[in-house]
C-alpha positions in Angstrom: -7.4 -6.0 -14.7 -7.5 -8.9 -12.3 -6.2 -11.4 -14.8 -3.2 -8.9 -15.7 -2.3 -8.4 -12.1 -2.5 -12.1 -11.3 -0.1 -12.8 -14.2 2.2 -10.1 -12.9 2.2 -11.6 -9.5 3.7 -14.7 -10.9 6.7 -12.9 -12.0 7.3 -11.0 -8.6 10.1 -11.9 -6.4 9.2 -13.9 -3.3 9.7 -10.8 -1.0 7.1 -8.8 -3.0 3.4 -8.8 -1.9 0.3 -8.0 -4.0 -3.1 -8.8 -2.7 -6.7 -7.8 -3.7 -10.3 -8.0 -2.8 -13.2 -7.6 -5.2 -15.8 -5.4 -3.4 -18.3 -5.0 -6.2 -18.2 -7.4 -9.1 -21.8 -7.7 -10.4 -24.6 -9.8 -9.4 -24.6 -12.6 -11.9 -21.7 -14.3 -13.9 -23.3 -13.9 -17.2 -24.2 -10.2 -17.0 -21.7 -7.3 -17.4 -22.0 -5.1 -14.3 -22.4 -1.3 -14.6 -19.9 -0.7 -11.8 -17.1 -2.8 -10.2 -14.8 -1.9 -7.4 -11.5 -3.6 -6.2 -8.9 -3.0 -3.6 -5.3 -3.8 -4.2 -2.8 -4.0 -1.4 0.8 -3.4 -2.7 3.6 -4.2 -0.3 7.4 -4.0 -1.0 10.5 -2.2 0.1 10.3 1.5 0.1 12.5 1.7 -3.0 10.4 -0.8 -5.0 6.8 -0.2 -3.8 6.2 2.7 -6.3 7.2 0.5 -9.2 4.8 -2.1 -8.2 2.0 0.4 -7.8 2.7 1.7 -11.3 2.5 -1.8 -12.6 -1.0 -2.3 -11.0 -2.1 1.0 -12.4 -0.9 -0.1 -15.9 -2.9 -3.4 -15.4 -5.9 -1.4 -14.4 -5.8 0.9 -17.5 -5.1 -2.0 -19.8 -8.1 -3.9 -18.4 -10.4 -1.0 -19.0 -9.1 -0.6 -22.4 -9.5 -4.3 -23.2 -13.1 -4.3 -22.0 -13.9 -1.0 -23.8 -15.1 0.7 -20.5 -14.3 3.9 -18.8 -11.9 3.8 -15.8 -13.8 6.3 -13.5 -11.3 6.7 -10.7 -8.2 5.5 -8.9 -7.8 6.2 -5.3 -5.0 5.7 -2.9 -6.4 5.2 0.6 -3.3 5.0 2.6 0.5 4.3 2.5 2.9 3.5 5.4 6.5 2.7 5.6 7.8 -0.6 6.5 8.0 -1.5 10.2 10.4 -4.1 11.7 9.1 -5.0 15.1 11.6 -6.4 17.5 10.9 -6.9 21.2 14.6 -7.2 22.2 15.4 -3.9 20.5 12.5 -2.1 21.9 13.3 -3.3 25.4 16.9 -2.2 24.9 15.7 1.3 23.7 13.4 1.6 26.8 16.2 0.7 29.2 18.3 3.3 27.6 15.7 6.0 27.8 15.2 5.2 31.5 19.1 5.3 32.0 19.6 8.7 30.4 16.0 10.2 30.7 14.1 11.8 28.0 15.5 15.1 26.6 13.8 18.4 27.5 12.9 20.4 24.4 12.5 24.1 24.5 9.4 26.0 23.1 10.9 26.7 19.7 11.8 23.0 19.2 8.3 22.0 20.4 6.7 24.5 17.8 8.9 23.2 15.1 7.8 19.5 15.7 4.1 20.6 15.9 4.5 22.4 12.6 5.7 19.2 11.0 
C-alpha cells in the first residue's frame, strides 16, 4: 500500500497533498507483522479530494491483495472543508459587524439553526 501511494504521489499536481504515518508496522524488518496500521492525510480542493481518497483506498486494496492478506477495516476519522485565513478580510468583516450590529433572530430561526 505504502509503495503504491508513494508512486501515486509522484503523479499528483503540486497543489495536492498526501501524507501518512505508520502507527504499527511490526517489530522487526525480517518478520511479517500480524497487524499493521497507517494513517493517511488527503488534502485537496473540495472538488478533487474525494478522487484522491478513492485512489488511496484502491492502493490499500491492491496492497492487501498483493500481500495475500485481509484488509480488516478502513476508517475515516475526520473531514473538513478548506479554510482560507486572511487577517485583513477578518478585520474588515469585524468592522462591518460593529457598524451594522448583529442581526436579531426570532425563536423560529433559532430553532431551525439548532436543528441543523
